[in-house]
The first five atom37 places (N, CA, C, CB, O) and aatype in JSON, in Angstrom:
{
  "aatype": [20, 20, 20, 20, 20, 20, 20, 20, 20, 20, 20, 20, 20, 20, 20, 20, 20, 20, 20, 20, 20, 20, 20, 20, 20, 20, 20, 20, 20, 20, 20, 20, 20, 20, 20, 20, 20, 20, 20, 20, 20, 20, 20],
  "atom_mask": [
    [1, 1, 1, 1, 1],
    [1, 1, 1, 1, 1],
    [1, 1, 1, 1, 1],
    [1, 1, 1, 1, 1],
    [1, 1, 1, 1, 1],
    [1, 1, 1, 1, 1],
    [1, 1, 1, 1, 1],
    [1, 1, 1, 1, 1],
    [1, 1, 1, 1, 1],
    [1, 1, 1, 1, 1],
    [1, 1, 1, 1, 1],
    [1, 1, 1, 1, 1],
    [1, 1, 1, 1, 1],
    [1, 1, 1, 1, 1],
    [1, 1, 1, 1, 1],
    [1, 1, 1, 1, 1],
    [1, 1, 1, 1, 1],
    [1, 1, 1, 1, 1],
    [1, 1, 1, 1, 1],
    [1, 1, 1, 1, 1],
    [1, 1, 1, 1, 1],
    [1, 1, 1, 1, 1],
    [1, 1, 1, 1, 1],
    [1, 1, 1, 1, 1],
    [1, 1, 1, 1, 1],
    [1, 1, 1, 1, 1],
    [1, 1, 1, 1, 1],
    [1, 1, 1, 1, 1],
    [1, 1, 1, 1, 1],
    [1, 1, 1, 1, 1],
    [1, 1, 1, 1, 1],
    [1, 1, 1, 1, 1],
    [1, 1, 1, 1, 1],
    [1, 1, 1, 1, 1],
    [1, 1, 1, 1, 1],
    [1, 1, 1, 1, 1],
    [1, 1, 1, 1, 1],
    [1, 1, 1, 1, 1],
    [1, 1, 1, 1, 1],
    [1, 1, 1, 1, 1],
    [1, 1, 1, 1, 1],
    [1, 1, 1, 1, 1],
    [1, 1, 1, 1, 1]
  ],
  "atom_positions": [
    [[-117.54, -157.5, -153.46], [-116.26, -157.12, -154.04], [-115.26, -158.23, -153.75], [-115.78, -155.77, -153.48], [-115.42, -159.01, -152.82]],
    [[-114.23, -158.27, -154.55], [-113.2, -159.28, -154.39], [-111.85, -158.58, -154.18], [-113.15, -160.24, -155.62], [-111.51, -157.63, -154.88]],
    [[-111.09, -159.07, -153.22], [-109.75, -158.55, -152.92], [-108.79, -159.72, -153.0], [-109.7, -157.85, -151.51], [-108.99, -160.74, -152.35]],
    [[-107.73, -159.56, -153.8], [-106.74, -160.64, -153.95], [-105.41, -160.19, -153.37], [-106.58, -161.03, -155.44], [-104.89, -159.13, -153.71]],
    [[-104.85, -161.02, -152.48], [-103.52, -160.81, -151.93], [-102.59, -161.81, -152.61], [-103.5, -160.98, -150.36], [-102.87, -163.01, -152.62]],
    [[-101.49, -161.34, -153.16], [-100.53, -162.21, -153.82], [-99.24, -162.29, -153.0], [-100.23, -161.72, -155.24], [-98.82, -161.31, -152.38]],
    [[-98.63, -163.46, -153.0], [-97.34, -163.64, -152.35], [-96.4, -164.33, -153.32], [-97.47, -164.45, -151.01], [-96.85, -165.0, -154.25]],
    [[-95.1, -164.18, -153.09], [-94.12, -164.78, -153.99], [-93.61, -166.11, -153.45], [-92.95, -163.83, -154.21], [-93.81, -167.15, -154.08]],
    [[-92.96, -166.09, -152.29], [-92.39, -167.33, -151.75], [-92.97, -167.72, -150.4], [-90.89, -167.19, -151.63], [-93.03, -168.9, -150.06]],
    [[-93.4, -166.73, -149.63], [-93.86, -167.01, -148.27], [-95.27, -166.49, -148.09], [-92.91, -166.37, -147.23], [-95.53, -165.29, -148.22]],
    [[-96.17, -167.37, -147.79], [-97.58, -167.03, -147.64], [-97.87, -166.35, -146.3], [-98.43, -168.28, -147.78], [-98.96, -165.81, -146.11]],
    [[-96.93, -166.37, -145.38], [-97.16, -165.88, -144.02], [-97.59, -164.42, -143.98], [-95.91, -166.06, -143.19], [-98.56, -164.09, -143.29]],
    [[-96.91, -163.54, -144.69], [-97.25, -162.12, -144.66], [-98.64, -161.88, -145.25], [-96.21, -161.3, -145.43], [-99.42, -161.1, -144.7]],
    [[-98.95, -162.53, -146.35], [-100.28, -162.36, -146.96], [-101.37, -162.84, -146.01], [-100.36, -163.14, -148.3], [-102.41, -162.19, -145.89]],
    [[-101.15, -163.95, -145.33], [-102.13, -164.44, -144.36], [-102.26, -163.48, -143.17], [-101.74, -165.84, -143.86], [-103.35, -163.26, -142.66]],
    [[-101.13, -162.91, -142.74], [-101.15, -161.95, -141.64], [-102.0, -160.73, -142.01], [-99.71, -161.5, -141.28], [-102.84, -160.29, -141.22]],
    [[-101.78, -160.21, -143.21], [-102.56, -159.05, -143.66], [-104.05, -159.39, -143.7], [-102.08, -158.58, -145.06], [-104.89, -158.59, -143.28]],
    [[-104.37, -160.57, -144.2], [-105.77, -160.99, -144.27], [-106.4, -161.1, -142.89], [-105.89, -162.33, -145.01], [-107.52, -160.63, -142.68]],
    [[-105.7, -161.72, -141.95], [-106.27, -161.99, -140.63], [-106.3, -160.79, -139.7], [-105.49, -163.09, -139.98], [-107.22, -160.66, -138.89]],
    [[-105.32, -159.9, -139.8], [-105.18, -158.82, -138.81], [-105.4, -157.44, -139.4], [-103.83, -158.89, -138.17], [-104.79, -156.47, -138.94]],
    [[-106.24, -157.34, -140.41], [-106.59, -156.04, -140.97], [-108.11, -155.96, -141.06], [-105.94, -155.83, -142.37], [-108.81, -156.9, -140.69]],
    [[-108.6, -154.85, -141.55], [-110.05, -154.71, -141.69], [-110.62, -155.62, -142.76], [-110.41, -153.26, -142.0], [-111.84, -155.76, -142.87]],
    [[-109.76, -156.25, -143.56], [-110.25, -157.2, -144.57], [-111.0, -158.35, -143.92], [-109.08, -157.74, -145.41], [-112.01, -158.82, -144.45]],
    [[-110.53, -158.82, -142.78], [-111.18, -159.92, -142.06], [-112.6, -159.53, -141.66], [-110.36, -160.31, -140.8], [-113.53, -160.33, -141.8]],
    [[-112.77, -158.3, -141.18], [-114.09, -157.83, -140.77], [-115.02, -157.72, -141.99], [-113.97, -156.47, -140.06], [-116.17, -158.14, -141.94]],
    [[-114.51, -157.16, -143.08], [-115.33, -157.02, -144.28], [-115.72, -158.37, -144.85], [-114.58, -156.2, -145.34], [-116.83, -158.55, -145.36]],
    [[-114.79, -159.33, -144.77], [-115.08, -160.68, -145.25], [-116.15, -161.35, -144.38], [-113.79, -161.53, -145.28], [-117.05, -162.01, -144.89]],
    [[-116.04, -161.18, -143.07], [-117.01, -161.82, -142.17], [-118.41, -161.24, -142.33], [-116.56, -161.67, -140.72], [-119.4, -161.93, -142.09]],
    [[-118.51, -160.0, -142.74], [-119.81, -159.37, -142.99], [-120.39, -159.76, -144.35], [-119.68, -157.85, -142.9], [-121.55, -159.46, -144.64]],
    [[-119.6, -160.43, -145.16], [-120.07, -160.83, -146.48], [-119.96, -159.73, -147.51], [-121.48, -161.27, -146.39], [-120.49, -159.85, -148.61]],
    [[-119.25, -158.64, -147.17], [-119.12, -157.52, -148.11], [-118.0, -157.77, -149.12], [-118.85, -156.24, -147.35], [-118.08, -157.3, -150.25]],
    [[-116.97, -158.49, -148.72], [-115.82, -158.74, -149.58], [-115.49, -160.22, -149.56], [-114.6, -157.91, -149.12], [-115.8, -160.94, -148.61]],
    [[-114.86, -160.67, -150.63], [-114.29, -162.01, -150.71], [-112.78, -161.81, -150.81], [-114.87, -162.84, -151.94], [-112.3, -161.14, -151.72]],
    [[-112.04, -162.4, -149.89], [-110.59, -162.22, -149.84], [-109.91, -163.53, -150.21], [-110.13, -161.73, -148.44], [-110.21, -164.58, -149.64]],
    [[-108.99, -163.46, -151.18], [-108.24, -164.64, -151.62], [-106.75, -164.39, -151.42], [-108.55, -164.97, -153.11], [-106.27, -163.27, -151.65]],
    [[-106.02, -165.41, -151.01], [-104.56, -165.36, -150.94], [-104.04, -166.28, -152.03], [-104.02, -165.79, -149.5], [-104.28, -167.49, -152.01]],
    [[-103.32, -165.7, -152.98], [-102.86, -166.44, -154.15], [-101.34, -166.36, -154.28], [-103.52, -165.91, -155.42], [-100.71, -165.44, -153.76]],
    [[-100.78, -167.33, -154.97], [-99.34, -167.4, -155.19], [-99.0, -166.86, -156.58], [-98.83, -168.84, -155.03], [-99.69, -167.14, -157.55]],
    [[-97.93, -166.08, -156.64], [-97.41, -165.64, -157.94], [-96.67, -166.81, -158.59], [-96.47, -164.4, -157.78], [-96.23, -167.72, -157.9]],
    [[-96.52, -166.79, -159.9], [-95.73, -167.85, -160.56], [-94.31, -167.9, -159.99], [-95.68, -167.61, -162.09], [-93.76, -166.87, -159.6]],
    [[-93.73, -169.06, -159.95], [-92.41, -169.26, -159.35], [-91.26, -168.93, -160.29], [-92.28, -170.68, -158.87], [-90.24, -169.62, -160.27]],
    [[-91.4, -167.91, -161.09], [-90.32, -167.48, -161.98], [-89.48, -166.45, -161.26], [-90.87, -166.91, -163.31], [-90.0, -165.61, -160.52]],
    [[-88.17, -166.5, -161.47], [-87.27, -165.52, -160.84], [-86.94, -164.42, -161.81], [-85.98, -166.18, -160.35], [-86.19, -163.51, -161.46]]
  ]
}
């Protein structure tokens, strides 16, 4: 499965969620692929 985390201006929160949630465990087991992506820079 694939899980995508999107951020607008600051990648820190998205990285925090990825590293300190169960997503990290699922990714390490090879069950999920986790990506941190940026939203377009439109206001």
